C-alpha positions as CSV (number, residue, x, y, z in Angstrom):
1,X,87.5,-28.4,50.7
2,X,85.7,-27.0,53.7
3,X,83.3,-24.2,52.7
4,X,81.8,-22.2,55.5
5,X,78.7,-20.1,55.2
6,X,79.2,-16.4,54.9
7,X,76.6,-14.2,56.4
8,X,77.1,-11.1,54.4
9,X,75.0,-8.6,52.4
10,X,77.4,-7.0,50.0
11,X,77.0,-4.4,47.4
12,X,76.3,-6.8,44.5
13,X,73.5,-8.4,46.5
14,X,71.6,-5.1,46.9
15,X,68.8,-4.3,44.4
16,X,69.9,-0.8,43.2
17,X,69.4,-0.8,39.5
18,X,66.4,1.5,38.7
19,X,65.6,-0.5,35.6
20,X,65.7,-3.8,37.5
21,X,63.5,-2.3,40.3
22,X,60.9,-1.1,37.8
23,X,61.0,-4.6,36.2
24,X,60.4,-6.2,39.5
25,X,57.4,-4.1,40.3
26,X,55.9,-4.4,36.7
27,X,56.5,-8.0,35.9
28,X,57.2,-9.6,39.3
29,X,54.9,-11.8,41.4
30,X,53.8,-10.6,44.8
31,X,52.4,-12.0,48.0
32,X,51.8,-10.7,51.5
33,X,52.9,-12.1,55.0
34,X,52.1,-9.5,57.5
35,X,53.9,-7.1,58.0
36,X,55.6,-7.6,54.6
37,X,54.6,-7.2,51.0
38,X,57.1,-9.1,48.9
39,X,57.5,-8.7,45.2
40,X,59.9,-11.0,43.4
41,X,61.1,-11.6,39.9
42,X,62.6,-15.0,38.8
43,X,64.6,-15.3,35.6
44,X,66.2,-18.6,34.4
45,X,69.8,-17.9,33.3
46,X,71.2,-19.4,30.1
47,X,74.3,-21.5,30.2
48,X,76.6,-18.6,29.0
49,X,76.1,-17.0,32.4
50,X,74.7,-13.8,31.2
51,X,71.9,-12.1,33.0
52,X,69.0,-11.6,30.7
53,X,67.8,-8.6,32.8
54,X,70.8,-6.4,32.8
55,X,73.3,-8.1,30.3
56,X,76.0,-8.3,32.9
57,X,78.2,-11.4,33.4
58,X,77.9,-13.1,36.7
59,X,81.1,-12.8,38.7
60,X,80.1,-14.7,41.8
61,X,77.2,-16.4,43.5
62,X,75.9,-13.3,45.1
63,X,74.9,-11.9,41.7
64,X,72.2,-14.6,41.5
65,X,70.2,-13.2,44.4
66,X,69.5,-9.4,44.8
67,X,67.3,-7.8,47.4
68,X,65.8,-4.4,48.2
69,X,64.0,-3.1,51.3
70,X,61.6,-0.2,51.8
71,X,59.4,1.3,54.5
72,X,56.5,3.7,53.8
73,X,56.6,7.2,55.1
74,X,52.8,7.0,55.5
75,X,53.0,5.4,58.9
76,X,56.6,6.3,59.8
77,X,57.2,10.0,59.4
78,X,60.5,10.0,61.1
79,X,63.5,8.7,59.1
80,X,65.0,7.3,62.3
81,X,62.0,4.8,62.5
82,X,62.2,3.9,58.9
83,X,65.9,3.3,59.0
84,X,65.6,1.2,62.1
85,X,63.0,-1.1,60.4
86,X,65.1,-1.4,57.3
87,X,68.2,-2.2,59.4
88,X,66.1,-4.9,61.2
89,X,64.9,-6.3,57.8
90,X,68.4,-6.4,56.3
91,X,69.9,-8.1,59.3
92,X,67.2,-10.8,59.5
93,X,67.6,-11.4,55.7
94,X,71.4,-11.5,55.9
95,X,71.3,-14.2,58.6
96,X,68.7,-16.4,56.8
97,X,69.3,-16.1,53.0
98,X,72.0,-18.8,52.6
99,X,69.6,-21.6,52.0
100,X,67.8,-19.7,49.3
101,X,71.1,-18.6,47.8
102,X,72.1,-22.3,47.5
103,X,68.9,-23.1,45.7
104,X,69.2,-20.1,43.3
105,X,72.8,-21.0,42.4
106,X,72.0,-24.7,41.9
107,X,69.1,-24.0,39.6
108,X,71.0,-21.2,37.8
109,X,68.4,-18.6,38.1
110,X,68.5,-14.9,38.9
111,X,66.1,-13.8,41.7
112,X,65.3,-10.2,42.6
113,X,63.3,-9.7,45.8
114,X,61.8,-6.5,47.1
115,X,60.6,-6.3,50.8
116,X,58.0,-3.7,51.6
117,X,57.2,-3.1,55.3
118,X,53.4,-2.5,55.5
119,X,52.8,-2.6,59.2
120,X,52.0,0.6,61.1
121,X,53.7,0.0,64.4
122,X,57.4,-0.1,65.2
123,X,58.3,-3.8,65.4
124,X,60.8,-5.7,67.5
125,X,63.6,-7.6,65.9
126,X,62.2,-11.1,66.8
127,X,59.0,-10.4,64.9
128,X,60.9,-9.2,61.8
129,X,63.3,-12.3,62.1
130,X,60.3,-14.8,62.3
131,X,58.4,-13.2,59.4
132,X,61.4,-13.0,57.2
133,X,62.0,-16.7,57.7
134,X,58.4,-17.4,56.6
135,X,58.9,-15.1,53.6
136,X,62.1,-16.8,52.6
137,X,60.5,-20.3,52.9
138,X,57.6,-19.2,50.7
139,X,60.0,-17.7,48.0
140,X,61.9,-21.0,48.1
141,X,58.7,-22.9,47.4
142,X,57.7,-20.6,44.6
143,X,61.2,-20.9,43.1
144,X,61.0,-24.7,43.1
145,X,57.5,-24.7,41.7
146,X,58.4,-22.2,38.9
147,X,61.5,-23.9,37.8
148,X,59.7,-27.3,37.7
149,X,57.0,-25.7,35.5
150,X,59.7,-24.2,33.2
151,X,61.4,-27.6,32.8
């Protein structure tokens, strides 16, 4: 069976639950790679395929990995600028998340990631794309280390 990679960022892959977002910010681990501050929460799923965070059943692989994006109004007063940066961030993430998604599904974990843009200048897309790649590599490394520690 030939399975091709899908470069999508659907509704189930967005981090929208207020409870889960609060949990990510309270219990999650954080690191910075300029211009991003990344907060993530990693939960190992049980074999019954029930999310310990929200008690919902996993319907597909996209439920294993959820992401949120934000830009501060402190440096970007205009919503047009904030929305442009978030659009760049979502697009860069959408194109590069497949490898991380494979790892998360194989290890049967739920990963919630929140990207906070901390720069104060309007970036170009290539900068966002490159930094997103660095962030995702670091998250993969942290996932591998944490799951080995839990085993």
